[in-house]
ZAVO-841324 format. One record per residue (C-alpha): residue number from 1; residue in one letter; x, y, z. Coordinates in pm, 1 decimal, decimal comma. Layout:
# residues N
ATOM seq type        u        v        w
ATOM NUM    A        X        Y        Z
...
//
This chain:
# residues 334
ATOM seq type        u        v        w
ATOM   1    X   4696,6  -2418,3   2826,6
ATOM   2    X   4313,5  -2392,1   2747,6
ATOM   3    X   4063,0  -2615,6   2763,1
ATOM   4    X   3848,2  -2738,1   2491,2
ATOM   5    X   3512,0  -2583,9   2698,1
ATOM   6    X   3723,2  -2275,9   2787,6
ATOM   7    X   3773,8  -2225,7   2423,4
ATOM   8    X   3401,8  -2235,5   2366,2
ATOM   9    X   3331,0  -1997,5   2621,3
ATOM  10    X   3550,4  -1752,4   2467,4
ATOM  11    X   3472,2  -1788,7   2085,4
ATOM  12    X   3023,8  -1709,6   2204,1
ATOM  13    X   3151,8  -1448,1   2421,0
ATOM  14    X   3322,9  -1316,8   2108,5
ATOM  15    X   3043,1  -1349,9   1890,1
ATOM  16    X   2785,8  -1189,7   2152,0
ATOM  17    X   3051,3   -932,2   2156,7
ATOM  18    X   3061,3   -913,9   1756,8
ATOM  19    X   2657,7   -952,3   1725,8
ATOM  20    X   2613,5   -635,3   2024,9
ATOM  21    X   2872,5   -403,8   1848,9
ATOM  22    X   2630,1   -426,9   1510,7
ATOM  23    X   2377,5   -397,8   1613,0
ATOM  24    X   2443,6     -1,7   1706,0
ATOM  25    X   2539,6     16,0   1386,7
ATOM  26    X   2248,7    108,8   1177,6
ATOM  27    X   2134,4     38,8    825,5
ATOM  28    X   1970,7    284,0    596,7
ATOM  29    X   1659,9     54,1    547,6
ATOM  30    X   1335,4     24,5    747,3
ATOM  31    X   1261,0   -375,5    833,7
ATOM  32    X    874,0   -521,7    793,2
ATOM  33    X    776,8   -826,4   1017,9
ATOM  34    X    440,5   -887,0   1013,4
ATOM  35    X     93,0   -692,8   1103,0
ATOM  36    X   -159,7   -706,6   1372,5
ATOM  37    X   -488,9   -490,9   1461,7
ATOM  38    X   -615,1   -262,7   1758,2
ATOM  39    X   -974,4   -211,9   1846,6
ATOM  40    X  -1117,6    115,7   1812,4
ATOM  41    X  -1265,6    120,7   2134,9
ATOM  42    X  -1285,0    409,4   2401,6
ATOM  43    X   -877,3    423,3   2434,5
ATOM  44    X   -902,5    623,4   2078,4
ATOM  45    X  -1240,4    739,1   2046,9
ATOM  46    X  -1388,4    902,2   2303,9
ATOM  47    X  -1769,3   1053,2   2123,4
ATOM  48    X  -2015,1   1211,2   2426,5
ATOM  49    X  -2366,2   1025,6   2385,9
ATOM  50    X  -2219,9    790,1   2187,4
ATOM  51    X  -2438,4    500,5   2042,1
ATOM  52    X  -2334,9    171,8   2133,1
ATOM  53    X  -2253,2   -162,8   1850,4
ATOM  54    X  -2253,5   -478,9   1879,7
ATOM  55    X  -1963,3   -542,0   1681,2
ATOM  56    X  -1617,5   -369,1   1658,3
ATOM  57    X  -1392,2   -166,0   1473,3
ATOM  58    X  -1023,5   -222,4   1442,8
ATOM  59    X   -741,5    -25,4   1307,6
ATOM  60    X   -459,1   -257,2   1110,3
ATOM  61    X    -49,1   -219,8   1168,3
ATOM  62    X    235,0   -313,2   1074,8
ATOM  63    X    553,2   -366,2   1278,5
ATOM  64    X    829,5   -172,3   1099,4
ATOM  65    X   1147,2    -81,7   1252,1
ATOM  66    X   1479,0     80,5   1142,1
ATOM  67    X   1767,3   -187,4   1068,4
ATOM  68    X   2088,1   -253,6   1225,2
ATOM  69    X   2317,2   -499,9   1059,4
ATOM  70    X   2170,7   -849,0   1260,3
ATOM  71    X   1814,9   -722,6   1194,9
ATOM  72    X   1900,0   -728,6    825,6
ATOM  73    X   2037,0  -1020,5    789,0
ATOM  74    X   1809,7  -1179,9    923,5
ATOM  75    X   1552,4  -1018,6    724,0
ATOM  76    X   1689,7  -1227,0    435,5
ATOM  77    X   1620,5  -1562,8    635,8
ATOM  78    X   1319,5  -1492,5    748,1
ATOM  79    X    987,4  -1587,7    571,8
ATOM  80    X    726,6  -1261,3    516,9
ATOM  81    X   1026,5  -1019,0    633,0
ATOM  82    X   1043,3   -768,3    399,8
ATOM  83    X   1302,0   -464,0    344,4
ATOM  84    X   1277,2   -124,4    195,8
ATOM  85    X   1480,4    117,9    181,9
ATOM  86    X   1484,0    480,0    378,2
ATOM  87    X   1520,3    639,6     64,4
ATOM  88    X   1177,7    525,4    -57,6
ATOM  89    X   1018,5    742,0    255,9
ATOM  90    X   1201,1   1036,6    152,1
ATOM  91    X   1159,5   1379,9    -48,3
ATOM  92    X   1508,0   1408,2    -95,8
ATOM  93    X   1855,9   1269,3      3,7
ATOM  94    X   1908,1   1472,3    255,9
ATOM  95    X   1642,4   1415,7    486,4
ATOM  96    X   1701,8   1251,4    808,5
ATOM  97    X   1452,1    924,2    977,3
ATOM  98    X   1370,4   1168,0   1233,1
ATOM  99    X   1189,9   1457,5    940,0
ATOM 100    X   1002,8   1122,2    849,0
ATOM 101    X    888,9   1063,7   1144,6
ATOM 102    X    770,6   1401,7   1184,0
ATOM 103    X    606,0   1427,4    872,5
ATOM 104    X    410,6   1070,2    953,7
ATOM 105    X    273,2   1242,5   1253,8
ATOM 106    X    169,4   1489,2   1094,0
ATOM 107    X    -42,9   1286,3    806,4
ATOM 108    X   -208,7   1115,4   1123,9
ATOM 109    X   -329,9   1433,2   1312,6
ATOM 110    X   -418,0   1539,4    919,2
ATOM 111    X   -610,8   1192,5    891,7
ATOM 112    X   -777,7   1236,2   1204,9
ATOM 113    X   -923,2   1553,6   1193,9
ATOM 114    X  -1049,7   1481,4    773,6
ATOM 115    X  -1173,4   1179,0    945,6
ATOM 116    X  -1417,2   1415,8   1208,8
ATOM 117    X  -1536,5   1624,6    946,5
ATOM 118    X  -1630,9   1350,3    673,7
ATOM 119    X  -1798,6   1141,0    987,8
ATOM 120    X  -2026,5   1476,0   1113,4
ATOM 121    X  -2079,4   1547,2    748,8
ATOM 122    X  -2233,8   1229,2    689,9
ATOM 123    X  -2391,5   1225,9   1004,7
ATOM 124    X  -2553,6   1539,7    978,0
ATOM 125    X  -2376,4   1639,0   1311,8
ATOM 126    X  -2229,5   2042,8   1389,7
ATOM 127    X  -1912,6   2079,5   1324,2
ATOM 128    X  -1667,4   2383,5   1176,4
ATOM 129    X  -1382,1   2464,9   1142,0
ATOM 130    X  -1146,0   2662,2   1440,3
ATOM 131    X   -821,2   2698,0   1295,5
ATOM 132    X   -661,7   2674,3    995,8
ATOM 133    X   -303,5   2621,3    917,9
ATOM 134    X    -70,1   2601,9    615,1
ATOM 135    X    279,4   2350,4    773,9
ATOM 136    X    548,6   2241,3    590,2
ATOM 137    X    595,8   1856,4    497,7
ATOM 138    X    906,6   1848,8    296,3
ATOM 139    X   1206,1   2102,3    232,6
ATOM 140    X   1420,2   2093,9   -135,3
ATOM 141    X   1695,0   2286,8    -36,3
ATOM 142    X   1926,5   2117,2    214,5
ATOM 143    X   2039,4   2520,0    318,3
ATOM 144    X   1653,2   2668,9    396,6
ATOM 145    X   1649,5   2786,2    723,4
ATOM 146    X   1311,3   2641,5    751,6
ATOM 147    X   1211,6   2304,0    935,6
ATOM 148    X    950,0   2002,4    873,9
ATOM 149    X    633,8   2168,1   1120,4
ATOM 150    X    702,5   2479,0   1076,1
ATOM 151    X    370,3   2677,7   1069,9
ATOM 152    X    356,3   2952,6    795,2
ATOM 153    X    175,2   3321,2    917,8
ATOM 154    X    269,0   3558,2    671,4
ATOM 155    X    459,3   3594,6    332,4
ATOM 156    X    564,2   3927,0    271,0
ATOM 157    X    362,5   4099,5    560,2
ATOM 158    X     43,7   3875,0    381,0
ATOM 159    X   -124,5   3738,0    607,3
ATOM 160    X   -134,8   3317,4    460,8
ATOM 161    X   -480,7   3166,9    508,8
ATOM 162    X   -466,5   2929,7    288,7
ATOM 163    X   -208,0   2722,4    -17,2
ATOM 164    X   -340,6   2969,4   -310,0
ATOM 165    X   -229,6   3248,6    -66,6
ATOM 166    X    132,8   3085,6   -105,8
ATOM 167    X    123,3   3037,2   -482,7
ATOM 168    X      8,5   3367,3   -566,8
ATOM 169    X    293,8   3548,3   -370,6
ATOM 170    X    597,5   3356,6   -548,1
ATOM 171    X    422,1   3420,8   -898,4
ATOM 172    X    468,2   3786,4   -848,1
ATOM 173    X    856,6   3712,5   -719,0
ATOM 174    X   1169,2   3690,9   -981,0
ATOM 175    X   1446,9   3437,1   -962,6
ATOM 176    X   1689,4   3522,5   -667,4
ATOM 177    X   1458,9   3757,7   -516,4
ATOM 178    X   1361,2   3713,5   -107,6
ATOM 179    X   1071,3   3621,5     75,9
ATOM 180    X   1017,8   3753,9    409,8
ATOM 181    X    810,5   3465,8    597,2
ATOM 182    X    702,7   3478,0    956,9
ATOM 183    X    626,3   3128,9   1057,0
ATOM 184    X    549,8   2983,8   1448,4
ATOM 185    X    792,5   2698,4   1536,2
ATOM 186    X    753,3   2554,2   1903,0
ATOM 187    X    489,7   2825,9   1983,7
ATOM 188    X    704,7   3094,3   1897,1
ATOM 189    X    677,5   3379,6   1664,3
ATOM 190    X    975,8   3406,4   1405,5
ATOM 191    X   1078,3   3581,9   1040,2
ATOM 192    X   1327,0   3405,4    836,1
ATOM 193    X   1454,7   3504,0    455,6
ATOM 194    X   1374,9   3236,2    200,8
ATOM 195    X   1484,2   3317,8   -210,2
ATOM 196    X   1310,6   3221,1   -441,8
ATOM 197    X   1462,3   2962,1   -692,1
ATOM 198    X   1373,3   2795,9  -1058,3
ATOM 199    X   1296,2   2419,3  -1071,6
ATOM 200    X   1476,4   2308,1  -1358,4
ATOM 201    X   1239,0   2034,9  -1382,5
ATOM 202    X    920,0   2176,9  -1391,5
ATOM 203    X   1078,1   2523,9  -1532,6
ATOM 204    X    902,8   2706,3  -1263,2
ATOM 205    X    959,2   2968,3   -986,3
ATOM 206    X    937,5   2754,5   -670,6
ATOM 207    X    991,5   2838,7   -267,2
ATOM 208    X   1218,8   2522,4   -232,0
ATOM 209    X    889,9   2379,8     33,2
ATOM 210    X    646,8   2133,0      7,0
ATOM 211    X    286,1   2244,9    246,2
ATOM 212    X    -36,0   2088,7    345,9
ATOM 213    X   -337,0   2220,7    488,3
ATOM 214    X   -392,0   2142,7    867,5
ATOM 215    X   -810,8   2197,9   1021,2
ATOM 216    X   -899,4   2150,4   1395,6
ATOM 217    X  -1271,3   2114,2   1413,0
ATOM 218    X  -1505,3   2224,8   1736,2
ATOM 219    X  -1788,7   1968,2   1731,4
ATOM 220    X  -2089,3   1882,7   1884,1
ATOM 221    X  -2126,3   1591,3   2048,4
ATOM 222    X  -1729,2   1659,2   2162,4
ATOM 223    X  -1522,6   1372,7   2010,1
ATOM 224    X  -1141,4   1330,4   2105,4
ATOM 225    X   -914,6   1103,3   1918,7
ATOM 226    X   -625,1    951,5   2099,1
ATOM 227    X   -346,7    748,5   1950,1
ATOM 228    X    -22,0    622,6   2091,1
ATOM 229    X    302,2    808,9   2023,2
ATOM 230    X    406,5    520,6   1842,5
ATOM 231    X    131,4    506,9   1578,9
ATOM 232    X    161,1    745,9   1279,3
ATOM 233    X     75,9    779,2    925,4
ATOM 234    X   -263,7    864,0    762,9
ATOM 235    X   -362,9    457,9    701,2
ATOM 236    X   -621,6    411,1    967,5
ATOM 237    X   -786,3    750,0    851,0
ATOM 238    X  -1079,4    548,0    676,7
ATOM 239    X  -1160,1    329,1    961,5
ATOM 240    X  -1160,4    599,0   1226,6
ATOM 241    X  -1393,1    778,2   1019,4
ATOM 242    X  -1630,1    448,1   1026,1
ATOM 243    X  -1585,3    431,1   1405,7
ATOM 244    X  -1689,2    821,4   1462,2
ATOM 245    X  -1987,0    820,6   1215,4
ATOM 246    X  -2066,7    481,1   1440,8
ATOM 247    X  -2095,5    664,8   1753,2
ATOM 248    X  -2307,2    959,6   1603,5
ATOM 249    X  -2541,2    743,6   1483,6
ATOM 250    X  -2858,2    518,4   1652,8
ATOM 251    X  -2813,1    232,0   1295,1
ATOM 252    X  -2543,1      1,8   1399,8
ATOM 253    X  -2342,7    -75,0   1116,9
ATOM 254    X  -2114,6   -360,1   1249,0
ATOM 255    X  -2423,3   -578,3   1269,3
ATOM 256    X  -2206,2   -799,2   1539,7
ATOM 257    X  -1879,5   -827,5   1309,2
ATOM 258    X  -1544,3   -769,2   1375,1
ATOM 259    X  -1470,9   -534,3   1139,8
ATOM 260    X  -1090,0   -453,7    999,5
ATOM 261    X  -1025,7   -167,2    779,0
ATOM 262    X   -734,8     82,3    606,4
ATOM 263    X   -700,3    335,4    379,5
ATOM 264    X   -630,0    730,2    370,4
ATOM 265    X   -914,2    947,5    360,7
ATOM 266    X   -902,7   1313,9    226,3
ATOM 267    X  -1123,8   1644,6    269,1
ATOM 268    X  -1396,0   1507,0      0,6
ATOM 269    X  -1438,8   1175,0    130,8
ATOM 270    X  -1201,3   1008,7    -87,6
ATOM 271    X  -1037,2    662,9      2,7
ATOM 272    X   -689,5    590,1   -146,0
ATOM 273    X   -427,2    347,3   -114,1
ATOM 274    X   -194,4    278,5    164,2
ATOM 275    X    133,4     46,4    140,0
ATOM 276    X    207,1   -314,4    342,8
ATOM 277    X   -157,3   -394,6    260,0
ATOM 278    X    -97,4   -765,2    254,9
ATOM 279    X     68,6   -754,2    620,5
ATOM 280    X   -289,8   -594,9    732,3
ATOM 281    X   -490,0   -875,8    578,6
ATOM 282    X   -277,0  -1147,2    716,3
ATOM 283    X   -273,7   -958,7   1078,2
ATOM 284    X   -668,7   -922,0   1014,6
ATOM 285    X   -678,1  -1277,7    938,7
ATOM 286    X   -474,6  -1436,6   1208,3
ATOM 287    X   -707,6  -1191,1   1454,5
ATOM 288    X  -1005,4  -1391,9   1302,7
ATOM 289    X  -1202,6  -1066,0   1183,2
ATOM 290    X  -1523,2  -1081,9    901,6
ATOM 291    X  -1465,6   -792,3    724,7
ATOM 292    X  -1179,9   -628,9    555,2
ATOM 293    X  -1203,5   -317,4    407,6
ATOM 294    X   -993,0   -208,2    150,2
ATOM 295    X   -899,9     84,8    -80,8
ATOM 296    X  -1055,8     -0,6   -416,9
ATOM 297    X   -781,9    -66,7   -710,3
ATOM 298    X   -431,4   -233,2   -694,0
ATOM 299    X   -461,5   -288,9   -285,8
ATOM 300    X   -808,3   -467,8   -301,7
ATOM 301    X   -647,0   -658,8   -645,7
ATOM 302    X   -352,1   -773,6   -378,1
ATOM 303    X   -591,6   -914,9    -94,9
ATOM 304    X   -777,8  -1083,3   -402,3
ATOM 305    X   -490,6  -1235,0   -508,8
ATOM 306    X   -393,5  -1355,0   -114,4
ATOM 307    X   -720,8  -1482,4    -23,4
ATOM 308    X   -749,5  -1719,2   -315,4
ATOM 309    X   -396,6  -1849,5   -295,5
ATOM 310    X   -416,2  -1898,0     81,8
ATOM 311    X   -759,8  -1948,5    117,1
ATOM 312    X   -910,5  -1686,1    369,0
ATOM 313    X  -1211,9  -1702,8    529,4
ATOM 314    X  -1306,5  -1350,2    546,6
ATOM 315    X  -1481,8  -1121,6    345,3
ATOM 316    X  -1309,5   -834,7    100,9
ATOM 317    X  -1495,9   -479,4     41,0
ATOM 318    X  -1342,0   -276,3   -151,2
ATOM 319    X  -1425,3     78,4   -169,8
ATOM 320    X  -1375,7    429,2   -314,2
ATOM 321    X  -1502,2    717,1    -83,5
ATOM 322    X  -1629,1    726,3    256,9
ATOM 323    X  -2031,9    722,5    162,5
ATOM 324    X  -1918,4    396,1    -49,6
ATOM 325    X  -1800,9    231,4    259,8
ATOM 326    X  -2109,5    360,8    500,4
ATOM 327    X  -2329,1    217,2    192,8
ATOM 328    X  -2142,7   -147,2    177,6
ATOM 329    X  -2163,1   -185,2    569,6
ATOM 330    X  -2477,5    -48,1    558,3
ATOM 331    X  -2617,2   -322,7    302,6
ATOM 332    X  -2360,6   -579,0    392,7
ATOM 333    X  -2540,5   -959,8    498,2
ATOM 334    X  -2394,2  -1143,6    807,7
//
């Protein structure tokens, strides 16, 4: 005869075993569980002959995890946990989570390089492009021999210096023509063949790749940016640029304040919107930040609504460009 206490132990063990098994079954979703901030100190940005600021610049982040069944169920119960489909991050239905992670790493590297360019230009300091690459960020053909992260070197023996070079070669081709492509992959140079296809939606000839321009810079003084292996994406671009700029100039734009910011930044200094802005604002408020710099437009409007709804004691600064952000910090009253 089984005692009542033994029955309870068996049932509990069985349930725990089921939960353990379910935790290894991945769902095609991400769950966002909240945000926080990290100071852009010397662990992230190191610049020779840097000036010191009394305040601080801080990047925002959200905690995002691939879901299993227990996490998926919890996300429907716990307030402020948000579920998003992996498909929302994909360029096509055959991309993997690893492909998404690779592209996010690429976007982080581009954001850091772009931040350097904008900061040095604004500060009037020396910078020079030492390397320009055209890298593959996504593919539209499942059977393509190309991979995300490949660097285009030549097409039909023509050196590729910018995206326009690729467009010109494709325009000269006919549908189903073969293009010989020389690429660099894992520091090895290889040559593959790809076929020109017709995009039925746009009625245009395509190679079936989405490519982006990446650059490396030589600067004086030197700047080194180091992010953790777990960090990725372009949303820290603006605050990285502001952090570098503040180290290059004598003026202290922080004015002793804890400044948190988010937003992408492009080659020309335009600031772009980001996802998960409500979590990033919540992280800034929780960390008792004085200022939250946010892309103007929908991101800013969402933050205004949250500030009014919860009576957040934080100053919101909407910005459209890097110059705009510098000017508003310069004129900011404590």
